[in-house]
N, C-alpha and C positions, 0 to 999 in steps of 0.2 A: 343191329337191332332188328328183331323179328317184327313183321307186320301183323297187325291184329285187324281182322275183318269184323265190322259191326253189322249184324243182320237185323237189328231192331231199331225202332224209331227212338231217337234221343229225346227224352222228355226234359231233362235238366242236366246240368253239368257243374262241376266245381274244380277250380285250379288248385292243385295241391302244391304249396310252397315248400321249398327245400328246408327252410328254417323250422317248419312244423315237425319234421322228422328228427332234426338234430336237437331240438330243445329239450326233450326228456333225457336224452343221453348227456347233454351238457349239464343239466340239473343234477343228474346222478353223479357225475364226476366232480361237481363242485363240492369242495370240502366245507363243512360247517365252520363259520367264523368263530374264532376264539374270543371270548370276552375278557377284557382286563378287569381285575378286581379294583376298579377305581371308584372311590366314594365321592359323589357329588352332593352339593348342598341341596337339601330338600326339607320340607316342613315336618316330616316324620323322623328326622334325624334326632336321636336322643342327645340330651345335653350331657357332656362329660363332666366328671367331678372337678376338673381343673381347667380353667380358661385363662388366656393371656389378656390382661386388661391394661388400658391406658386411660389416664384421667386428665382432663383438660379444664382449666379454670376460665370462666367467663365472668368478667366484672364490668358491668355497664353503669353509666352515669344515671340511668333512670331507676336504679334500685340500690338500696343501701347494702344489700347482701349479694354475695357472689354465688354463682351457680357452678357446680362441679359436674362435668359430663364424663361418665365412665363408659367406655366402649370395650366390651369383651369379645375377643376373637377365638375362633376354633381353628385348629390346624388339621386339615384333611390330608390323608395319605402321607402321614409323616414318615420320613426316611425313604421315600420313593421319588422317582422322577416327576410324579404328579403331585408332589406336595404343594399345598397352597394354603394361605391364611385368609380366612373369611370372617367378616363381622357377624356376631351371633346375637348380641343383645346390647341394649343401651339403658343406662340409668342416669337420672339427673337428680342431684341432691342440692337443696337450697333451704335456707332458713325463712325465706319469703313464702309464706303460706297463701298469699293472694293468688298465686298462679299454680296452686297445687293440682287443681283439676286438669288443666290442659297439659301440665307436665306429665302427669300419670298417663293420660290418654295418648299423648304424643310418643312417649317412650314405648308404650305397648304396641302402637301401630308400627313404629320404626323397627322394633325388634321382630315383629311378625313378618315384615317385608324382608328383613335380613335372613330370617330362617326359611323363607319361601324359596330362596335360591334364585339362580339366573342373574341377570344384570340389575343390580340394585343401585347403581351409580346415579340413576335418574333422581333419586331423593335429594341429591345435592342441589340441583337446579330448582327443584320444586320448593325447597326450603329457602333458598337464597332469594327467591322471587316474592317472598311474603313481605308486605309493607305495613308498617304500623300507621293507622289513621291519625294518631296523635303526633306523628313525626318520628324520624329516626334520631340517631345520635352519632357523634364523632368519636372514634376510638383514639387513644393516644398514638400520635404519629400522623394524624390527619386523614385516616380512612373513614369514610362515611358508611354507617351500618343502618340499613332501612328499618330493621326490627331485631328484637332478641331472637326470634325464630330464624331470621336470616343469618345471624352470627352462629347459631347452632349448625346451620348448613355449612358454613365455612369451617367449623370444627370437624364435621364429618368428612368434608372434602380433604382437609389436611390429614386426617387419619387414613382415609382410603389411599391417599398418595404415599403415605409412609409404609403401607403394607403391599403396595404394588398394584392395586386395583385401578388406580387413576394415575395418569402421567402428569408430572409437574410441568406447567407451562414453561416453554423455553423461548428465548428471544432468538430471532434470526440474525444473520451476520450484520445486516444494516442497523437493526435495532441495538445490538450489542455495541457497534461502533459509535452510534449516536450517544448511548449511555456513557461510554468511556469518555467521549469528547465533552459532554456536559459535566461529568464528574471532575475532569481535569480543569475545566473552566471555572467550576465552583471552588475547587481547592486553590487555584491560583488567585481567585478574587478574594477569598477569605483568609488566605495565608498571611500571618502577621510575623514580622521580623522583630525579634527581641532587641530592644534598643540597647540593652546592656551586654549582649552577646558579642558584638563586633565593635568594641570601643577601645581606643588606645589610651583612654583616660584611666586613672587609678580605679581599681576594683572597689565597689561600694559607693561610687560617686552618685550623687542625686541628680534629678532632672532639673535643669535650669528653666525657670519660668519665662525668661526673656528670649533665649535662643532655642529652647526645647531640645537641649543636648544633655546627656547624662555626664556632666562634667563639674558639678558643684561639690567642692570639698571644703573641709574646715581648715582655714589658714589663719593663724594668729588670732584664734578665737572668733573668727568671722567666716560665714559661708561665702565662698568665692567661686565663681565659674571660671574654670580654666580655659574655656572656649571663647567666651566673649568678654570676660573680665568683670562681669557684673558682680557687685558685692553688696551685701546687706549693710555693711558699715560705711558705705559712701565712697 
């Protein structure tokens, strides 16, 4: 390397980094990224003529009329590896006009959130957390529902699970083992043996009131137990 003689006073200096020289060249060599024609959910996405719909029935003991919740889905990027099914709109139909205002408002808000795109699964927790100040109700099967809005949240949760946006809760190994043990214990406790299925007495014999054995038959015009000998004729 040749030596350079500086015959002037140095007023200021700056260290030139090697990266500064290579950056423009690297930027010139970098090829522009190709963009996939993937359609994502957004609020300006036009509604197609045909949507896939699922209808769920909600029948609560606090109302004489059932509600029918219809959730329509849109299929994005159909036929491609990026195909996905997303909820697009919600409709609630009921003969009960007492709740007409909040039903219309709620369906419009939920539909707007669905069309906004992004992660819309938070709606499930928000709806399930709504409690009725008058008290909730019990569903058939023993499940407590804090409000009608909460049950709507469970319906949306079930729908999102069916289209793959939410994962179904799964039990771990210990929980599954416990459930199996409790089920076997319950079945063994409630299992009833048919008294007539394993009997060496004649088929059609009746139950004896004295020895509780299915061995009562008609003999000589009188009901007689073949097990203990009890007879109605003395």
